[in-house]
N, C-alpha and C positions, 0 to 999 in steps of 0.2 A: 731490485730496488725501482719503483717507478717514483721518478721525481715529481713535483709540479712545477710550472715554471708558472709564475706570475705577471702579470704583466699589467704596468702601473699608466693610463693614459691619461694625456693632459686635462684639467680642470677645467670643464666647461664654463663660457662666460668670462675667461682669462686675456688679457693682451697677448695675443701670439709673440712669445721670444725669440728668439736670430735662429737659436738651432732647432726650431719650429718650422720657421721661415726657409730656414734649407731645405730641410726635408721636404716640405710640402711641394718646392723648386724642384726639387732630382727626384718626385714621383710624378708630379706632370709633365717635365722631360720625358719621363719614360713613356709615358703614355702616350704623348707627344710622335716619339720615335716608330711606338707601333702604329699609330696611326698613319706615319706614311711609308710602311713597310711596303714592298713591290708585290703587287696582287698576286705576280706570278710565284715570289718565293712565297705568301701567306697561302697557297694552292698548295705547291710543294709541300710544306711542312704537315697542311692538313690530310694530303694525301698516304702520307711514308706509309700509318700503320696497315689499312687497307688494302696498299700493294702490298706489303708484307704478308699480307694474309694470303691474298689471293697467289703471291706466290709459292707459299710452304703449306699449303693446304693439303695438295696433292701426299705428302710425304708425310702428315702425321695418323699415324694406325691405333684401331684400338684393339688388344691384345687381352686374348683369352682362351678355354679350353672347349672341344670341342668331343660331343661323344653322340651318335644319333641315338641314344636311349637316351639320356635329359631331355626336359622338356622346361625352359628352351636346351636345345642342342651346342648352339654358342653362349659358353657363360665367361660371360665378362670381369677382364680384373683390370684392367691400367690402360695405361696411354703408354705408343712407342712413335719414334720416328723414324725414318729411313734415311742412310746412310753408303756413301762411301759409292759402290757399285749398281747401287739398289738392291742389292740382296741383303741387307743386311741392317737389322731394327738394333736399335738402342731404347733400353726403356729401364728400371727399377728391378734389382733384384727380388724385393716382396713382392712384385708383382705375379714371378714366374714359380706353380707350386716346387715346394719342394720337400719329396720327393717329384721328381714329372709323370701323373700315374694317371692323365688321357694327354690326347691329343694337346698339342698346343697349335693355336689357330691365328689368324690377324685377318680384320674386317680392313678391306684397301677403300678410303672412301673413293666415290662415285667420277671426284676431279680426276683420283690419278688414274682413270681407267680407260684404256680407246669407248669403250661400250659405253660410257655414262653412269654406269650401274655402281653398284658399291657390290665389291669380289671376296671370298672369304679363299685365302690361300693356307697352307698349311708350312708350319715352321718347325726349325730345330733350336734347342738352344744350342751354343756355339762355347758361349763363354760365365761364365760369374762369379764377381766379384763383389762377395755376401758384405765383406767389410768397408763397401763404400756403396753399399748396397746401387750396383748397376749390374746389367748383364746385358751380354748381345747377342739376339736370335739370327737364323739367317733363312730363307726360304729354304722347303724341303719338298718344292717338286722342281719340271723341269718345263716351266713355262716362258722363261725371261724373267728377268731384270724388270724393276716397275723405273717408270720413266723421272717421277719425283725423289729427289733427296735434299737434306739439309748442308751446309757448309757447318763445321765448326768450328771455331774462333782459335787461332792458331794460340798457342803455348809459348812459355820464355823461362823453363825455369818453375819456381813457385811464385812466380806476379800473379797476380791478379789479374783475369785478359778482360774484368769489367772495374767501373769505382764506384764508390757510392755514388746513389742521384744518378748514374746512368737511368735512361727509359729504358725497361723492356717488358716486354708480352710473353706469357705462358699462352700456349695450346692443347690442348685436350680434349677429352669426354668426362665432362662433370658429372657426377651421380649417371654414369654407364648408361645402363638400356633402360632405366627408366624418362630417361631425355629421348628415348629411342636413338640413342648411340651415336648422336646427335654432338660435331665440333664445336667446340669454343674457345673464343678470344677473349683472356683479362687482361691487363695492363698496368704499369705500375712503376714503382724503381726498386735498385737493391737499395735497400734500410740499412742494410750495414754486413759487412764481410767478417764475421765470424768463427769461432771454434768450439765444437762440442766433439760430444759423441752420442753416435747412433742410439736407441734405446731399445734396450736386450727385448726378447722377442717376449719377453715374460716377464711378471715379476719377481716371481718364484723358481726362476730356473736360472743356472748359470752357462749359459753357452758358450761353444767355440770360436763363435765372432765377440764376445763379451770377451773372455777371456786372450784373443789378438786386442782388442780394443786395452786392454789393461794394459800390455805390453807395449805395443807398438805407440799411445799415445791418443789423444782423439784429432780430428780431421777437420779442415775448412768447410765451414756452409756461405751459400748467399741467402742472409734475409731480409728474405722481400713483403712488401707492404702491399701486398694482393691478397687474397681472400681462394684456393685454392678448396679443391672441395673432393670426398673419395672418387677415385675416378681418373684425378688429373695426374696420379702418378705415373712416371716414367714420362711424361710428357717432355715437350723443347723450350727451354728458357731463351727467347729473342732477342738477343742486343736490336730494338726497335730501329738505330740510325745505321746499322751494319747488314743486318738483317743475316748473321749468323750463330750459332746455338752457345753461350756461352754455360748453359746451365743445365741438370735434369732435373725436374720440378721432386720430390721427393718425400717430405710432412708437412703439415701445418700444425701450430701452435692449437692446444683445444683448453677451454676455456673447465671444460666440467669434463661429462663423456663421452667418448667419441659420438653418439649420436649429435652434443652440441653443436658436432662442426657445420652442420645442416640448421640448427636452430637457432646456436647462437653463434656464429663464424668470429673467431678471433683479429682476421684481416690481415694475420698475421704466419706468411708459408716460408718454407725453405726450398733453395735447392743444389744439389750436391755439385760443385763445380766442372766446366768441361775439361780440367788438367786429368782431370781421375781419368774420365771416359778415351783419352788418345790411348794409354798402353796396352787399352784390352783391343783398340784395333789394328796392333800390330807397331804405336811408333812409340 
């Protein structure tokens, strides 16, 4: 249920009361404090997100399938990001076909290669956690690890690694090949930390995953006031202040059909908290 919050402004033309005067002085004081913020501090704040993007873009990859007979040969499916030793990629389980009937491939951005050009690298499915919609891929060639990786936020049991209101940014490939596999960053905040069950793959089937959810209960999600699009699934959600991954972009709230994610986005997206990722990496 959505409730409206009504605001009651003070009537125009009336003398300012004591309470209003106090509020006015508080607002003016806050404005004055901002005006006297040191220039260096203001510059640091304005550079935080651009610097984070520059540091992180090389670790964010496009995930898809590859077949020489297909057109295009690379079939984009979602986003992933490099972690650990530079050979493992975290993404969403629904990004990886089930079963895997074609070769899996990632596109490493130009920033992640010494050549300065995007590069195709074969990968294999290492682990899948359908219950939490997560998967870990691994490079399947002998060309060596990639140079850029993202750090995961440390967890302490079931305690959230971020608070509501934390400034965050998600990185990925919205709309995929329709935009030329171009990485984009969207910023916002953690609107709520909530619990829910992942939707079943279809409305007329009770899958194995759905049965496990019924037995084990729902899971925690980070609700975001950010608009995510098809193609963002599997991308990292970063704490802008620390630069660490706090979640994996998972789904978006829809107003109607799947097409409405583009024509009428709700502005509400969800991410799987990073604490569900750690067990898949051996922690």
